[in-house]
Residue frames relative to the residue before (quaternion, step in Angstrom):
aa qw qx qy qz dx dy dz
M 1.0000 0.0000 0.0000 0.0000 0.00 0.00 0.00
S 0.4588 -0.7052 0.4655 0.2749 3.57 -0.89 0.90
A 0.6469 -0.5165 0.3932 0.4001 3.54 -1.28 0.39
A 0.6406 0.5388 -0.3356 0.4322 3.61 0.98 -0.79
V 0.6549 0.5001 -0.3023 0.4792 3.58 1.00 -0.83
L 0.6422 0.5136 -0.3198 0.4707 3.59 0.97 -0.80
Q 0.6268 0.5239 -0.3246 0.4767 3.59 1.00 -0.78
L 0.6551 0.5074 -0.3024 0.4711 3.60 0.92 -0.90
L 0.6606 0.5029 -0.3190 0.4571 3.57 0.88 -0.87
N 0.6427 0.5189 -0.3346 0.4535 3.60 0.95 -0.77
V 0.6481 0.5023 -0.3183 0.4757 3.58 1.02 -0.77
I 0.6368 0.5354 -0.3212 0.4524 3.61 0.97 -0.88
K 0.6503 0.5292 -0.3246 0.4379 3.59 0.95 -0.87
Q 0.6459 0.5194 -0.3219 0.4576 3.64 1.14 -0.44
L 0.5624 0.6044 -0.3913 0.4066 3.60 1.21 -0.31
P 0.5544 -0.5621 0.4764 0.3870 3.57 -1.21 0.44
I 0.6825 -0.5048 0.3430 0.4021 3.55 -1.18 0.64
A 0.6607 0.5197 -0.3303 0.4293 3.60 0.79 -0.96
E 0.6845 0.4651 -0.2920 0.4795 3.63 0.96 -0.75
Q 0.5951 0.5305 -0.3733 0.4744 3.59 1.12 -0.58
L 0.6630 0.4851 -0.3162 0.4745 3.63 0.95 -0.79
E 0.6105 0.5367 -0.3565 0.4606 3.60 1.01 -0.71
L 0.6595 0.5017 -0.2997 0.4729 3.56 0.95 -0.89
H 0.6202 0.5606 -0.3233 0.4433 3.56 0.99 -0.89
H 0.6915 0.4700 -0.2742 0.4752 3.56 0.90 -1.00
A 0.6462 0.5137 -0.3334 0.4554 3.59 0.98 -0.80
M 0.6662 0.4941 -0.3140 0.4619 3.57 0.97 -0.81
A 0.6269 0.5452 -0.3373 0.4427 3.59 1.01 -0.78
E 0.6938 0.4691 -0.2677 0.4764 3.56 1.09 -0.76
T 0.7170 0.4740 -0.2250 0.4589 3.57 1.18 -0.69
V 0.7187 0.4257 -0.2472 0.4910 3.60 0.88 -0.89
P 0.3805 -0.7401 0.5005 0.2387 3.59 -0.62 1.02
M 0.3671 -0.6926 0.5766 0.2304 3.53 -1.03 0.82
S 0.1416 -0.7954 0.5850 0.0711 3.53 -1.11 0.65
D 0.6345 -0.5315 0.4014 0.3923 3.50 -1.29 0.15
D 0.5048 0.6811 -0.4010 0.3470 3.58 1.28 -0.14
L 0.5925 0.5820 -0.3699 0.4165 3.61 1.19 -0.43
T 0.3198 -0.7439 0.5640 0.1621 3.51 -1.04 0.93
D 0.6822 -0.4427 0.3705 0.4487 3.54 -1.28 -0.01
D 0.6162 0.5302 -0.3342 0.4769 3.58 1.11 -0.66
D 0.6223 0.5355 -0.3405 0.4582 3.60 1.04 -0.72
F 0.6705 0.4891 -0.2909 0.4760 3.56 0.94 -0.93
A 0.6365 0.5206 -0.3296 0.4639 3.59 0.99 -0.76
A 0.6505 0.5085 -0.3128 0.4694 3.60 0.99 -0.77
L 0.6314 0.5297 -0.3108 0.4734 3.55 1.03 -0.83
A 0.6670 0.4875 -0.2961 0.4792 3.59 0.92 -0.92
A 0.6401 0.5234 -0.3328 0.4534 3.60 0.93 -0.81
A 0.6559 0.5141 -0.3049 0.4611 3.54 0.94 -0.88
S 0.6353 0.5263 -0.3150 0.4692 3.57 1.03 -0.79
F 0.6755 0.4898 -0.2948 0.4657 3.57 0.94 -0.89
R 0.6120 0.5341 -0.3479 0.4682 3.61 1.08 -0.71
A 0.6572 0.5127 -0.3153 0.4537 3.56 0.93 -0.93
L 0.6593 0.5006 -0.3061 0.4700 3.57 0.95 -0.87
D 0.6387 0.5182 -0.3302 0.4630 3.59 0.96 -0.77
E 0.6449 0.5098 -0.3111 0.4769 3.59 1.02 -0.82
E 0.6376 0.5198 -0.3296 0.4633 3.60 0.97 -0.87
E 0.6670 0.4992 -0.3090 0.4587 3.60 0.90 -0.86
A 0.6439 0.5272 -0.3129 0.4578 3.57 1.00 -0.86
H 0.6991 0.4602 -0.2794 0.4705 3.60 0.99 -0.76
A 0.6353 0.5425 -0.3218 0.4456 3.56 1.21 -0.52
A 0.6347 0.5684 -0.3285 0.4075 3.56 1.15 -0.58
């Protein structure tokens, strides 16, 4: 992973969960999906989405 990507990830981790989810949705709408993604890639993306939703629910309670 490049230094630029690591830096972005560190900034994103500092955002409130709601803003992380907003970013996630914006990226999903903006970044084109390609045939290069494997089933494992899709599983990892789904797992990350579910973790974010779980965190959002935990903070809302």
